[in-house]
KENUSE-266757 format. One record per residue: x, y, z of N, C-alpha, C, CB in turn; residue in three letters. Coordinates in nm, 2 decimals, m for minus. Glycine has a CB too. Layout:
REM KENUSE-266757
> npx:npy:npz:capx:capy:capz:cpx:cpy:cpz:cbpx:cbpy:cbpz:res
> X:Y:Z:X:Y:Z:X:Y:Z:X:Y:Z:Ala
...
//
This chain:
REM KENUSE-266757
> npx:npy:npz:capx:capy:capz:cpx:cpy:cpz:cbpx:cbpy:cbpz:res
> 0.08:m0.12:0.00:0.00:0.00:0.00:0.09:0.13:0.00:m0.09:0.00:0.12:Met
> 0.05:0.22:m0.08:0.12:0.35:m0.09:0.04:0.45:m0.01:0.14:0.40:m0.24:Ile
> 0.10:0.52:0.08:0.04:0.64:0.15:0.09:0.76:0.07:0.08:0.65:0.30:Glu
> m0.01:0.84:0.02:0.02:0.95:m0.06:m0.01:1.08:0.02:m0.05:0.95:m0.20:Leu
> 0.09:1.16:0.05:0.07:1.29:0.12:0.05:1.39:0.01:0.19:1.32:0.21:Tyr
> m0.07:1.45:0.00:m0.12:1.51:m0.12:m0.20:1.64:m0.10:m0.21:1.41:m0.20:Tyr
> m0.18:1.73:m0.20:m0.28:1.84:m0.21:m0.30:1.87:m0.35:m0.22:1.97:m0.13:Trp
> m0.40:1.95:m0.38:m0.45:1.97:m0.52:m0.37:2.07:m0.60:m0.60:2.01:m0.52:Thr
> m0.24:2.04:m0.62:m0.15:2.12:m0.69:m0.11:2.04:m0.82:m0.03:2.17:m0.61:Thr
> m0.05:2.10:m0.92:0.00:2.02:m1.03:0.10:1.91:m0.98:0.08:2.11:m1.12:Pro
> 0.18:1.93:m0.89:0.27:1.83:m0.84:0.20:1.72:m0.77:0.38:1.88:m0.75:Asn
> 0.10:1.75:m0.70:0.01:1.65:m0.64:m0.06:1.57:m0.74:m0.09:1.71:m0.55:Gly
> m0.11:1.63:m0.85:m0.18:1.56:m0.95:m0.10:1.46:m1.02:m0.24:1.66:m1.05:His
> 0.03:1.49:m1.04:0.12:1.39:m1.10:0.11:1.25:m1.04:0.27:1.44:m1.10:Lys
> 0.11:1.25:m0.91:0.12:1.12:m0.85:m0.02:1.04:m0.85:0.16:1.13:m0.70:Ile
> m0.13:1.12:m0.84:m0.26:1.05:m0.85:m0.28:1.00:m0.99:m0.37:1.14:m0.81:Thr
> m0.23:1.07:m1.09:m0.25:1.03:m1.23:m0.17:0.90:m1.25:m0.20:1.13:m1.33:Ile
> m0.04:0.89:m1.20:0.04:0.77:m1.21:m0.03:0.65:m1.14:0.18:0.79:m1.16:Phe
> m0.07:0.67:m1.02:m0.13:0.56:m0.94:m0.26:0.51:m1.00:m0.15:0.61:m0.80:Leu
> m0.34:0.60:m1.05:m0.46:0.56:m1.12:m0.43:0.49:m1.25:m0.55:0.68:m1.15:Glu
> m0.32:0.53:m1.32:m0.29:0.47:m1.45:m0.24:0.33:m1.43:m0.18:0.55:m1.51:Glu
> m0.16:0.30:m1.33:m0.11:0.17:m1.31:m0.19:0.08:m1.22:0.03:0.17:m1.26:Val
> m0.29:0.14:m1.15:m0.37:0.06:m1.06:m0.31:0.01:m0.93:m0.42:m0.06:m1.13:Gly
> m0.21:0.09:m0.88:m0.14:0.05:m0.76:m0.22:0.10:m0.64:0.00:0.12:m0.75:Leu
> m0.25:0.02:m0.54:m0.34:0.06:m0.43:m0.27:0.17:m0.35:m0.37:m0.06:m0.34:Pro
> m0.35:0.27:m0.32:m0.30:0.39:m0.24:m0.41:0.45:m0.16:m0.23:0.49:m0.33:Tyr
> m0.37:0.52:m0.06:m0.46:0.60:0.02:m0.40:0.74:0.03:m0.48:0.54:0.17:Thr
> m0.50:0.84:0.02:m0.46:0.98:0.02:m0.46:1.03:0.17:m0.55:1.06:m0.07:Ile
> m0.35:1.10:0.21:m0.35:1.17:0.33:m0.33:1.32:0.29:m0.22:1.12:0.42:Ile
> m0.44:1.39:0.31:m0.44:1.53:0.27:m0.34:1.62:0.35:m0.58:1.59:0.27:Pro
> m0.27:1.70:0.28:m0.18:1.80:0.35:m0.22:1.94:0.30:m0.03:1.77:0.31:Val
> m0.31:2.00:0.38:m0.36:2.13:0.35:m0.26:2.24:0.36:m0.49:2.16:0.43:Asn
> m0.20:2.27:0.25:m0.08:2.37:0.25:m0.12:2.51:0.29:m0.01:2.36:0.12:Ile
> m0.25:2.54:0.27:m0.30:2.67:0.30:m0.33:2.68:0.45:m0.43:2.70:0.23:Gly
> m0.34:2.57:0.52:m0.36:2.57:0.66:m0.23:2.54:0.74:m0.46:2.47:0.70:Ala
> m0.12:2.51:0.67:0.01:2.49:0.74:0.04:2.34:0.77:0.01:2.57:0.86:Gly
> m0.04:2.25:0.71:m0.01:2.11:0.74:0.13:2.06:0.70:m0.12:2.02:0.68:Asp
> 0.19:2.13:0.61:0.32:2.09:0.56:0.43:2.12:0.66:0.35:2.17:0.44:Gln
> 0.40:2.19:0.77:0.49:2.21:0.88:0.48:2.12:1.00:0.48:2.36:0.92:Phe
> 0.38:2.03:0.99:0.37:1.93:1.10:0.49:1.84:1.11:0.24:1.85:1.08:Lys
> 0.53:1.81:1.23:0.65:1.73:1.25:0.64:1.59:1.18:0.68:1.71:1.39:Pro
> 0.53:1.53:1.18:0.52:1.40:1.12:0.53:1.41:0.97:0.38:1.34:1.15:Glu
> 0.49:1.52:0.91:0.51:1.54:0.76:0.66:1.57:0.73:0.42:1.64:0.71:Phe
> 0.72:1.66:0.81:0.86:1.69:0.79:0.95:1.58:0.79:0.90:1.80:0.88:Leu
> 0.91:1.47:0.87:1.00:1.35:0.87:1.01:1.29:0.74:0.94:1.25:0.97:Lys
> 0.91:1.30:0.65:0.92:1.23:0.52:0.94:1.34:0.41:0.79:1.15:0.50:Ile
> 0.92:1.46:0.44:0.94:1.57:0.34:1.00:1.69:0.40:0.80:1.61:0.27:Ser
> 1.14:1.68:0.42:1.21:1.79:0.49:1.20:1.92:0.42:1.35:1.75:0.52:Pro
> 1.17:1.93:0.30:1.15:2.05:0.23:1.02:2.12:0.24:1.18:2.03:0.08:Asn
> 0.93:2.06:0.33:0.80:2.10:0.36:0.72:2.13:0.23:0.79:2.22:0.45:Asn
> 0.72:2.04:0.14:0.65:2.05:0.01:0.58:1.91:m0.02:0.74:2.09:m0.11:Arg
> 0.46:1.93:m0.07:0.39:1.80:m0.12:0.43:1.79:m0.27:0.24:1.81:m0.11:Ile
> 0.42:1.66:m0.32:0.38:1.54:m0.26:0.49:1.47:m0.19:0.31:1.45:m0.36:Pro
> 0.45:1.37:m0.11:0.55:1.27:m0.06:0.47:1.14:m0.05:0.60:1.32:0.08:Ala
> 0.55:1.03:m0.04:0.48:0.90:m0.03:0.55:0.82:0.08:0.48:0.82:m0.16:Ile
> 0.48:0.72:0.13:0.54:0.61:0.21:0.50:0.48:0.14:0.50:0.61:0.36:Ile
> 0.60:0.40:0.10:0.57:0.27:0.04:0.59:0.17:0.15:0.66:0.24:m0.08:Asp
> 0.48:0.11:0.19:0.48:0.01:0.30:0.52:m0.13:0.25:0.35:0.00:0.37:His
> 0.53:m0.15:0.12:0.57:m0.28:0.07:0.68:m0.26:m0.04:0.45:m0.35:0.01:Glu
> 0.79:m0.21:0.00:0.90:m0.19:m0.10:0.96:m0.32:m0.15:1.01:m0.10:m0.05:Pro
> 1.02:m0.32:m0.26:1.08:m0.44:m0.32:1.18:m0.51:m0.23:1.14:m0.42:m0.45:Ala
> 1.25:m0.43:m0.15:1.35:m0.48:m0.06:1.30:m0.56:0.06:1.44:m0.37:m0.01:Thr
> 1.17:m0.53:0.09:1.11:m0.61:0.20:1.16:m0.58:0.33:1.11:m0.75:0.17:Gly
> 1.23:m0.47:0.35:1.29:m0.44:0.48:1.23:m0.32:0.55:1.44:m0.43:0.47:Asp
> 1.11:m0.30:0.54:1.04:m0.19:0.60:1.00:m0.08:0.51:1.13:m0.14:0.71:Gly
> 0.92:0.01:0.55:0.87:0.12:0.47:0.98:0.21:0.41:0.77:0.20:0.54:Pro
> 0.96:0.27:0.30:1.04:0.37:0.23:0.96:0.49:0.21:1.11:0.31:0.10:Ile
> 1.02:0.61:0.24:0.95:0.73:0.21:1.03:0.80:0.10:0.94:0.82:0.34:Ser
> 0.95:0.88:0.02:1.01:0.95:m0.09:0.94:1.09:m0.10:1.00:0.87:m0.23:Val
> 1.02:1.19:m0.12:0.96:1.32:m0.15:1.02:1.37:m0.28:0.99:1.42:m0.03:Phe
> 0.96:1.48:m0.33:0.99:1.54:m0.46:0.91:1.46:m0.57:1.14:1.55:m0.49:Glu
> 0.83:1.53:m0.65:0.74:1.46:m0.74:0.81:1.38:m0.85:0.64:1.56:m0.80:Ser
> 0.92:1.43:m0.90:1.00:1.36:m1.00:1.06:1.23:m0.94:1.11:1.45:m1.05:Gly
> 1.11:1.24:m0.82:1.17:1.12:m0.76:1.06:1.02:m0.73:1.24:1.16:m0.63:Ala
> 0.95:1.07:m0.69:0.83:0.97:m0.67:0.79:0.90:m0.79:0.71:1.05:m0.61:Ile
> 0.78:0.98:m0.90:0.74:0.92:m1.03:0.85:0.81:m1.07:0.73:1.02:m1.14:Leu
> 0.97:0.85:m1.06:1.08:0.75:m1.10:1.07:0.63:m1.01:1.22:0.82:m1.09:Leu
> 1.06:0.65:m0.88:1.05:0.54:m0.78:0.93:0.44:m0.82:1.04:0.59:m0.64:Tyr
> 0.82:0.50:m0.84:0.70:0.42:m0.86:0.71:0.35:m1.00:0.57:0.51:m0.86:Leu
> 0.77:0.42:m1.10:0.78:0.35:m1.23:0.88:0.23:m1.22:0.84:0.45:m1.33:Ala
> 0.98:0.25:m1.14:1.07:0.13:m1.12:1.01:0.02:m1.04:1.20:0.18:m1.06:Glu
> 0.93:0.06:m0.94:0.86:m0.04:m0.86:0.77:m0.12:m0.94:0.79:0.04:m0.74:Lys
> 0.69:m0.06:m1.02:0.59:m0.13:m1.10:0.63:m0.18:m1.23:0.47:m0.04:m1.12:Thr
> 0.75:m0.13:m1.28:0.79:m0.17:m1.42:0.70:m0.11:m1.53:0.79:m0.32:m1.43:Gly
> 0.64:0.00:m1.50:0.55:0.06:m1.59:0.58:0.21:m1.62:0.40:0.05:m1.55:Lys
> 0.55:0.25:m1.74:0.56:0.39:m1.78:0.71:0.45:m1.78:0.48:0.48:m1.69:Leu
> 0.80:0.35:m1.78:0.94:0.39:m1.79:1.01:0.27:m1.87:1.01:0.41:m1.65:Leu
> 1.06:0.29:m1.99:1.11:0.18:m2.07:1.24:0.12:m2.01:1.14:0.22:m2.21:Pro
> 1.26:m0.01:m2.04:1.38:m0.07:m2.00:1.50:m0.04:m2.09:1.36:m0.22:m1.99:Asp
> 1.47:m0.02:m2.22:1.57:0.00:m2.32:1.64:0.13:m2.29:1.50:0.01:m2.46:Asn
> 1.77:0.13:m2.29:1.85:0.24:m2.24:1.82:0.37:m2.32:2.00:0.21:m2.26:Leu
> 1.82:0.37:m2.45:1.79:0.49:m2.53:1.65:0.55:m2.50:1.80:0.46:m2.68:Arg
> 1.55:0.46:m2.49:1.42:0.51:m2.46:1.41:0.56:m2.32:1.32:0.39:m2.48:Asp
> 1.48:0.49:m2.23:1.48:0.54:m2.09:1.54:0.68:m2.07:1.55:0.44:m2.00:Arg
> 1.65:0.70:m2.15:1.71:0.83:m2.14:1.62:0.94:m2.20:1.84:0.83:m2.22:Val
> 1.54:0.91:m2.30:1.45:1.00:m2.36:1.34:1.04:m2.25:1.37:0.94:m2.48:Glu
> 1.29:0.95:m2.18:1.19:0.98:m2.07:1.26:1.06:m1.96:1.14:0.85:m2.02:Val
> 1.37:1.02:m1.92:1.43:1.08:m1.80:1.47:1.23:m1.83:1.55:1.01:m1.75:Leu
> 1.53:1.25:m1.95:1.57:1.39:m1.98:1.45:1.48:m1.98:1.65:1.40:m2.11:Gln
> 1.33:1.44:m2.03:1.21:1.52:m2.04:1.15:1.53:m1.90:1.11:1.46:m2.14:Trp
> 1.16:1.43:m1.82:1.11:1.44:m1.68:1.19:1.55:m1.61:1.13:1.30:m1.61:Leu
> 1.32:1.55:m1.62:1.40:1.65:m1.56:1.38:1.79:m1.62:1.55:1.62:m1.56:Phe
> 1.35:1.79:m1.75:1.31:1.92:m1.82:1.19:1.98:m1.75:1.28:1.90:m1.97:Trp
> 1.09:1.90:m1.72:0.97:1.95:m1.65:1.01:2.00:m1.51:0.86:1.84:m1.64:Gln
> 1.08:1.92:m1.44:1.12:1.95:m1.30:1.20:2.08:m1.29:1.19:1.83:m1.23:Met
> 1.29:2.10:m1.38:1.38:2.21:m1.37:1.33:2.33:m1.45:1.51:2.17:m1.43:Ala
> 1.24:2.31:m1.55:1.20:2.42:m1.63:1.05:2.45:m1.62:1.23:2.40:m1.77:Gly
> 0.97:2.37:m1.68:0.82:2.40:m1.69:0.76:2.42:m1.56:0.75:2.28:m1.76:Leu
> 0.79:2.34:m1.46:0.72:2.35:m1.33:0.76:2.48:m1.26:0.76:2.24:m1.24:Gly
> 0.89:2.51:m1.24:0.94:2.63:m1.17:0.89:2.76:m1.24:1.08:2.63:m1.15:Pro
> 0.91:2.76:m1.38:0.87:2.88:m1.45:0.72:2.91:m1.45:0.92:2.87:m1.60:Met
> 0.64:2.80:m1.47:0.50:2.82:m1.46:0.45:2.86:m1.32:0.43:2.69:m1.51:Ala
> 0.52:2.80:m1.22:0.49:2.84:m1.08:0.52:2.98:m1.05:0.58:2.75:m0.99:Gly
> 0.63:3.04:m1.10:0.65:3.18:m1.09:0.55:3.27:m1.17:0.80:3.22:m1.13:Gln
> 0.51:3.22:m1.28:0.41:3.28:m1.36:0.28:3.29:m1.27:0.38:3.20:m1.49:Asn
> 0.24:3.18:m1.21:0.12:3.18:m1.13:0.14:3.28:m1.01:0.10:3.04:m1.07:His
> 0.25:3.29:m0.95:0.27:3.37:m0.84:0.26:3.52:m0.87:0.41:3.35:m0.77:His
> 0.34:3.56:m0.97:0.34:3.70:m1.00:0.21:3.75:m1.07:0.46:3.74:m1.09:Phe
> 0.15:3.67:m1.15:0.03:3.71:m1.22:m0.10:3.69:m1.13:0.01:3.64:m1.35:Ser
> m0.10:3.60:m1.04:m0.22:3.57:m0.97:m0.22:3.60:m0.82:m0.25:3.42:m0.98:Gln
> m0.10:3.59:m0.75:m0.10:3.60:m0.61:m0.02:3.71:m0.55:m0.04:3.47:m0.55:Tyr
> 0.08:3.76:m0.62:0.16:3.87:m0.57:0.08:3.99:m0.53:0.27:3.91:m0.67:Ala
> 0.10:4.05:m0.41:0.02:4.17:m0.37:0.05:4.29:m0.46:0.05:4.20:m0.23:Pro
> 0.16:4.29:m0.52:0.20:4.40:m0.61:0.22:4.34:m0.75:0.32:4.48:m0.56:Glu
> 0.15:4.40:m0.84:0.16:4.35:m0.98:0.28:4.42:m1.05:0.03:4.38:m1.06:Lys
> 0.38:4.34:m1.07:0.51:4.39:m1.13:0.52:4.35:m1.28:0.63:4.34:m1.05:Ile
> 0.50:4.45:m1.37:0.49:4.41:m1.51:0.61:4.34:m1.56:0.47:4.54:m1.59:Pro
> 0.73:4.38:m1.52:0.85:4.31:m1.56:0.85:4.16:m1.52:0.98:4.37:m1.50:Tyr
> 0.81:4.13:m1.40:0.81:3.99:m1.35:0.70:3.91:m1.42:0.78:3.99:m1.20:Ala
> 0.58:3.97:m1.44:0.47:3.90:m1.51:0.52:3.87:m1.65:0.35:3.99:m1.51:Ile
> 0.57:3.97:m1.72:0.61:3.95:m1.86:0.72:3.84:m1.87:0.65:4.08:m1.93:Asn
> 0.81:3.85:m1.78:0.93:3.76:m1.78:0.88:3.61:m1.77:1.02:3.79:m1.66:Arg
> 0.79:3.58:m1.68:0.75:3.45:m1.66:0.64:3.40:m1.76:0.70:3.43:m1.52:Tyr
> 0.55:3.49:m1.80:0.46:3.46:m1.90:0.53:3.42:m2.03:0.35:3.57:m1.93:Val
> 0.63:3.50:m2.07:0.71:3.48:m2.19:0.79:3.35:m2.18:0.80:3.59:m2.22:Asn
> 0.85:3.32:m2.06:0.93:3.20:m2.05:0.84:3.08:m2.05:1.01:3.21:m1.92:Glu
> 0.72:3.09:m1.99:0.62:2.98:m2.00:0.59:2.95:m2.14:0.50:3.01:m1.92:Thr
> 0.56:3.06:m2.22:0.53:3.04:m2.36:0.65:2.98:m2.44:0.50:3.17:m2.42:Gly
> 0.77:3.01:m2.40:0.89:2.95:m2.47:0.89:2.80:m2.44:1.02:3.02:m2.42:Arg
> 0.86:2.76:m2.32:0.86:2.62:m2.29:0.75:2.55:m2.35:0.85:2.60:m2.13:Leu
> 0.63:2.61:m2.36:0.52:2.55:m2.44:0.57:2.53:m2.59:0.40:2.64:m2.44:Tyr
> 0.64:2.62:m2.64:0.68:2.61:m2.78:0.78:2.50:m2.80:0.75:2.74:m2.83:Ala
> 0.87:2.48:m2.70:0.97:2.37:m2.70:0.89:2.24:m2.70:1.06:2.37:m2.58:Val
> 0.79:2.23:m2.62:0.71:2.10:m2.61:0.63:2.08:m2.74:0.62:2.10:m2.49:Leu
> 0.58:2.19:m2.79:0.50:2.18:m2.91:0.59:2.13:m3.03:0.44:2.32:m2.95:Asn
> 0.71:2.18:m3.04:0.80:2.14:m3.14:0.84:1.99:m3.12:0.93:2.22:m3.14:Lys
> 0.86:1.95:m3.00:0.90:1.81:m2.97:0.79:1.72:m3.01:0.92:1.80:m2.82:Arg
> 0.66:1.76:m3.00:0.55:1.67:m3.03:0.50:1.68:m3.17:0.43:1.71:m2.94:Leu
> 0.58:1.74:m3.26:0.54:1.76:m3.40:0.54:1.62:m3.47:0.63:1.85:m3.47:Ala
> 0.63:1.53:m3.43:0.65:1.41:m3.50:0.64:1.28:m3.41:0.78:1.40:m3.57:Asp
> 0.57:1.30:m3.30:0.56:1.19:m3.21:0.43:1.20:m3.13:0.68:1.17:m3.11:Arg
> 0.37:1.09:m3.08:0.24:1.10:m3.01:0.26:1.15:m2.87:0.18:0.96:m3.01:Glu
> 0.37:1.11:m2.80:0.39:1.15:m2.67:0.53:1.21:m2.66:0.38:1.03:m2.57:Phe
> 0.57:1.26:m2.54:0.69:1.34:m2.53:0.81:1.26:m2.56:0.70:1.39:m2.39:Ile
> 0.82:1.13:m2.51:0.94:1.05:m2.53:0.93:0.96:m2.66:0.96:0.97:m2.41:Ala
> 0.82:0.97:m2.73:0.81:0.88:m2.85:0.66:0.84:m2.87:0.89:0.76:m2.84:Gly
> 0.64:0.72:m2.90:0.50:0.67:m2.93:0.45:0.59:m2.81:0.50:0.59:m3.05:Asn
> 0.51:0.62:m2.69:0.46:0.55:m2.57:0.44:0.65:m2.46:0.57:0.44:m2.53:Tyr
> 0.33:0.63:m2.39:0.30:0.71:m2.27:0.39:0.68:m2.16:0.15:0.69:m2.23:Tyr
> 0.44:0.79:m2.09:0.54:0.77:m1.99:0.53:0.87:m1.88:0.68:0.77:m2.05:Ser
> 0.62:0.85:m1.78:0.62:0.95:m1.67:0.66:1.09:m1.71:0.71:0.90:m1.56:Ile
> 0.72:1.10:m1.83:0.75:1.24:m1.88:0.62:1.31:m1.91:0.84:1.23:m2.00:Ala
> 0.52:1.24:m1.97:0.39:1.30:m2.00:0.32:1.33:m1.87:0.31:1.20:m2.09:Asp
> 0.32:1.24:m1.78:0.25:1.26:m1.65:0.30:1.38:m1.58:0.25:1.13:m1.57:Ile
> 0.43:1.40:m1.58:0.49:1.51:m1.51:0.45:1.64:m1.57:0.65:1.49:m1.51:Ala
> 0.44:1.65:m1.70:0.42:1.78:m1.77:0.27:1.81:m1.77:0.48:1.77:m1.91:Ser
> 0.19:1.72:m1.79:0.04:1.75:m1.82:m0.02:1.84:m1.71:m0.03:1.62:m1.82:Tyr
> 0.00:1.81:m1.58:m0.07:1.90:m1.48:m0.03:2.05:m1.49:m0.05:1.85:m1.35:Pro
> 0.09:2.07:m1.54:0.14:2.21:m1.55:0.09:2.28:m1.67:0.29:2.21:m1.55:Trp
> 0.02:2.21:m1.76:m0.04:2.26:m1.88:m0.19:2.29:m1.85:m0.02:2.17:m2.00:Ile
> m0.25:2.22:m1.76:m0.39:2.23:m1.73:m0.43:2.38:m1.70:m0.43:2.15:m1.60:Val
> m0.35:2.45:m1.62:m0.39:2.59:m1.60:m0.33:2.69:m1.70:m0.34:2.64:m1.46:Pro
> m0.34:2.65:m1.83:m0.27:2.73:m1.93:m0.33:2.87:m1.95:m0.28:2.66:m2.07:His
> m0.46:2.88:m1.92:m0.53:3.02:m1.94:m0.47:3.11:m1.83:m0.68:3.00:m1.93:Glu
> m0.46:3.06:m1.71:m0.40:3.14:m1.60:m0.26:3.18:m1.62:m0.41:3.06:m1.46:Arg
> m0.19:3.10:m1.71:m0.05:3.13:m1.74:m0.04:3.22:m1.86:0.02:3.00:m1.77:Gln
> m0.15:3.27:m1.91:m0.14:3.36:m2.02:m0.11:3.29:m2.15:m0.04:3.47:m2.00:Gly
> m0.15:3.16:m2.17:m0.12:3.09:m2.29:m0.25:3.04:m2.35:m0.03:2.97:m2.26:Gln
> m0.25:3.03:m2.49:m0.36:2.97:m2.56:m0.31:2.85:m2.63:m0.41:3.08:m2.67:Lys
> m0.38:2.74:m2.60:m0.33:2.61:m2.67:m0.35:2.61:m2.82:m0.41:2.50:m2.61:Leu
> m0.44:2.70:m2.87:m0.45:2.71:m3.01:m0.32:2.75:m3.08:m0.57:2.80:m3.05:Glu
> m0.24:2.82:m3.00:m0.11:2.87:m3.06:m0.01:2.76:m3.07:m0.06:2.98:m2.97:Asp
> m0.04:2.64:m3.01:0.05:2.53:m3.00:m0.02:2.40:m3.04:0.12:2.52:m2.85:Phe
> m0.05:2.38:m3.17:m0.14:2.27:m3.21:m0.09:2.13:m3.17:m0.16:2.28:m3.36:Pro
> 0.03:2.11:m3.18:0.08:1.97:m3.14:0.06:1.95:m2.99:0.23:1.95:m3.18:Asn
> 0.09:2.05:m2.91:0.07:2.05:m2.77:m0.07:2.03:m2.73:0.13:2.17:m2.70:Leu
> m0.16:2.10:m2.80:m0.30:2.09:m2.78:m0.35:1.95:m2.81:m0.38:2.19:m2.87:Lys
> m0.31:1.89:m2.92:m0.35:1.75:m2.95:m0.30:1.65:m2.84:m0.29:1.70:m3.08:Arg
> m0.18:1.67:m2.79:m0.12:1.58:m2.68:m0.20:1.61:m2.56:0.03:1.62:m2.66:Trp
> m0.23:1.73:m2.52:m0.30:1.77:m2.40:m0.44:1.70:m2.40:m0.32:1.92:m2.39:Phe
> m0.51:1.71:m2.51:m0.65:1.66:m2.52:m0.65:1.50:m2.51:m0.72:1.70:m2.64:Glu
> m0.54:1.44:m2.56:m0.53:1.30:m2.55:m0.51:1.25:m2.41:m0.41:1.25:m2.64:Thr
> m0.43:1.32:m2.33:m0.41:1.28:m2.19:m0.53:1.32:m2.11:m0.28:1.35:m2.14:Ile
> m0.59:1.43:m2.14:m0.71:1.48:m2.06:m0.82:1.37:m2.07:m0.76:1.61:m2.12:Gln
> m0.83:1.30:m2.18:m0.94:1.20:m2.20:m0.91:1.07:m2.14:m0.96:1.19:m2.35:Ala
> m0.78:1.04:m2.10:m0.75:0.91:m2.04:m0.83:0.89:m1.92:m0.60:0.90:m2.02:Arg
> m0.89:0.77:m1.90:m0.97:0.74:m1.78:m0.89:0.77:m1.65:m1.02:0.60:m1.78:Pro
> m0.77:0.73:m1.64:m0.69:0.75:m1.52:m0.68:0.90:m1.49:m0.55:0.69:m1.54:Ala
> m0.66:0.98:m1.59:m0.65:1.13:m1.57:m0.78:1.18:m1.51:m0.61:1.20:m1.70:Thr
> m0.89:1.13:m1.57:m1.02:1.18:m1.53:m1.04:1.14:m1.38:m1.14:1.12:m1.61:Ile
> m1.01:1.01:m1.35:m1.02:0.97:m1.21:m0.94:1.05:m1.11:m0.99:0.82:m1.20:Arg
> m0.82:1.08:m1.15:m0.72:1.16:m1.07:m0.78:1.29:m1.03:m0.59:1.17:m1.13:Ala
> m0.83:1.36:m1.13:m0.89:1.50:m1.11:m1.02:1.49:m1.03:m0.91:1.57:m1.24:Tyr
> m1.09:1.38:m1.05:m1.22:1.36:m0.97:m1.18:1.35:m0.82:m1.30:1.24:m1.02:Glu
> m1.07:1.28:m0.79:m1.02:1.27:m0.65:m1.00:1.41:m0.59:m0.90:1.18:m0.64:Lys
> m0.94:1.50:m0.67:m0.91:1.63:m0.62:m1.03:1.71:m0.58:m0.83:1.71:m0.73:Ala
> m1.14:1.68:m0.64:m1.26:1.76:m0.61:m1.30:1.75:m0.46:m1.38:1.71:m0.70:Glu
> m1.27:1.64:m0.40:m1.31:1.62:m0.26:m1.24:1.72:m0.17:m1.28:1.48:m0.22:Ala
> m1.13:1.78:m0.21:m1.05:1.87:m0.13:m1.06:2.01:m0.17:m0.91:1.82:m0.13:Phe
> m1.12:2.04:m0.28:m1.12:2.18:m0.33:m1.19:2.28:m0.23:m1.18:2.19:m0.46:Lys
> m1.30:2.23:m0.17:m1.37:2.32:m0.08:m1.29:2.35:0.05:m1.50:2.27:m0.04:Asn
> m1.18:2.28:0.07:m1.09:2.31:0.19:m0.98:2.41:0.16:m1.03:2.18:0.24:Gln
> m0.96:2.45:0.03:m0.86:2.54:m0.01:m0.89:2.68:0.04:m0.84:2.54:m0.16:Ala
> m0.79:2.76:0.08:m0.81:2.89:0.13:m0.72:2.99:0.06:m0.80:2.90:0.28:Ser
> m0.75:3.11:0.05:m0.67:3.22:m0.01:m0.67:3.34:0.08:m0.72:3.24:m0.15:Asn
> m0.67:3.33:0.21:m0.67:3.44:0.30:m0.53:3.48:0.33:m0.75:3.41:0.43:Asp
> m0.52:3.59:0.41:m0.39:3.64:0.44:m0.30:3.54:0.51:m0.40:3.76:0.53:Asp
> m0.35:3.46:0.60:m0.27:3.36:0.67:m0.22:3.25:0.57:m0.35:3.29:0.78:Arg
> m0.30:3.21:0.48:m0.26:3.10:0.39:m0.15:3.16:0.29:m0.38:3.05:0.31:Ser
> m0.17:3.28:0.25:m0.07:3.34:0.16:0.07:3.36:0.24:m0.11:3.48:0.11:Arg
> 0.06:3.39:0.37:0.18:3.40:0.45:0.25:3.27:0.46:0.15:3.45:0.59:Glu
> 0.17:3.16:0.47:0.23:3.03:0.48:0.29:2.98:0.35:0.13:2.93:0.53:Leu
> 0.23:3.02:0.24:0.27:2.97:0.11:0.39:3.05:0.05:0.16:2.97:0.02:Leu
> 0.39:3.19:0.07:0.47:3.27:0.00:0.58:3.35:0.08:0.39:3.37:m0.08:Phe
> 0.57:3.34:0.21:0.67:3.42:0.29:0.75:3.34:0.38:0.59:3.52:0.37:Asn
> 0.81:3.24:0.32:0.90:3.15:0.40:1.05:3.19:0.37:0.88:3.00:0.36:Gln
> 1.13:3.16:0.47:1.27:3.20:0.46:1.35:3.09:0.55:1.30:3.34:0.52:Ser
> 1.48:3.12:0.56:1.56:3.03:0.64:1.51:3.02:0.79:1.71:3.08:0.65:Ala
> 1.46:3.14:0.84:1.41:3.14:0.97:1.28:3.05:0.98:1.37:3.28:1.02:Ser
> 1.21:3.03:0.87:1.09:2.95:0.87:1.13:2.80:0.90:1.01:2.96:0.74:Thr
> 1.24:2.76:0.83:1.29:2.62:0.84:1.33:2.60:0.99:1.41:2.60:0.74:Val
> 1.41:2.70:1.04:1.46:2.68:1.18:1.35:2.68:1.28:1.55:2.80:1.21:Asn
> 1.25:2.76:1.26:1.14:2.76:1.37:1.04:2.65:1.35:1.07:2.90:1.36:Thr
> 1.01:2.61:1.22:0.91:2.51:1.20:0.96:2.37:1.22:0.85:2.52:1.06:Lys
> 1.09:2.35:1.20:1.14:2.22:1.22:1.22:2.20:1.35:1.23:2.19:1.10:Gln
//
């Protein structure tokens, strides 16, 4: 059984999509990041960066007790290796998947995240910051659009954890100042994944937690005003 420490963010959706896709049994433990659940000692033991998602695998292949994993990319890689699914064994194909997984982790996620922050949440609207991240998000969309011009999925003609990692960060494209019509190959790929039964089930799971989300001053303080002192005091 997999315990999934989860909230309804793009990184959280990655893991529910994977688990629904492969049919691995799991239970969701909600971590309400707007309420400060990410700072609870029991969560910090498995996710010292106080970020979701994280998992505990109670039945690892080694059979020597539970294993915890934090960081969504590491979780996807761990689960793909555990199940033998959505990550090819062939060296060349595996490299294709892994380089695009890291592309998402290092590029698409962080840049789109800053886009969200400065355009949606920042108390002061700074045109330079908004333009910087909207444009960089668009550049990354264009990279993905070009990549998908001659293949069905990101790493080739097989669905993989590279697709699962990127898809949730494209879902809020309108909030990111992007139009999928400007990226026809990306749009085709997006609609293909959107229609997969596992994706539908994963986003249906998220609906149960949406009414618990908050956007008040306290939640914004918890989400956007952390520093080194936060780590020292919370942990």
